[in-house]
Structure formats: structure tokens, C-alpha cells
N, C-alpha and C positions, 0 to 999 in steps of 0.2 A: 661364234662369230659374236665381236664386239662391233659395236658402235659409238661413235661419240655423239654423246648429247650437245645439242647448242644451245647454248647459257646466255642470255641476255644481258646487256652490261650494268641492269640494274639486283641485279642477281647475284651477282659477284661481290663477296662484301668488300670495301674498300680497304687499304692496306694498316691507315692510322687507325679502325677500327677493330681490325686483327689484333693488330700489334696491342691494343688496347685493353681487348679483351683477355691476351694469354700473359700481358702484364697481371691484371687482375688474379688471371690462376696460378701463376708462379710461388706467390707465397705459400700459399695453403694448398698445396699441390701433396705435397709430404702429410699433412692433417688429413687428407681425404684417405679413406679404406680403400683398399687396393679394390672391390667390387664400382666406386665410385669411379677410381681411374681407368678403370677398363671399359667402364661405359663413356665417358670424355673423351678416349683414344679410338672407340670403335664410332663415336659421334663424328669424329674429323679427319679418319683414317677411311681410306676406302678400300686399297690395295697397296699392298709393298710388293715390289719388283727386285730382285736380287741376281745381280751379274759380277763374275769375279771382279775383285776391288771394289764394285760401285753400288750404289742400289737406284733405286726412282720409288717416291713416294707419290700417291693418288689420291688428294685430299678431298673430301665431301662439301662441296658449295654450300649445300642444305645443312650441315652440321654445323658446318663456323657460322650461320646466321644462329640457329637454335645456341649455339655456344655464347655466342655475342650476347643476344636477349636474354640468356638465363644471365650473365656474370651482371647483364645492365642492371636486370630487376635488383639482385642482391645489393649491387652500388645503391640502389635506389631505398631501399630496405635499412640499409646501414647506415646512411644520411637522415633518414627520417627518425 
């Protein structure tokens, strides 16, 4: 039996933050080792459900926060 977690508004990353994190990740994706790509996907994706002709992806809210924090830290270090 599956239950939905209640998520407060401050737990949901803002679209602008998500877009920035993914834009930061895009140019380096092909440079990452497969293990690191897998870690990022596992961090972001909770479940994929396949249907005939379509699919649903359930994302991990906490994973988005973690990825955004890691990429922001990378941005800060590259500027310094």
C-alpha cells in the first residue's frame, strides 16, 4: 500500500532553481563517469511507471534540493 507524503511549499524547489541546476548539469553530463550519472539519476528519480504508449516519472523532491545545493556549491567554487 502506497501513501502520498504531504509536502510543504518550502520543500518544493522553485522552477527557476531547478532550471538553473539542470542547465549547469547539461554541459558536463557527457564528461561524467557512468557511476556519477547513475547517482544523479537515482538522486532525482523515485519511480518510473510504464504504460502502453506513455510513462510517468515521480521525482524525489529531496533529491532536487541535494542536486541544486551540490551544483550551487560547484558554481561558487568555480567563481572563487
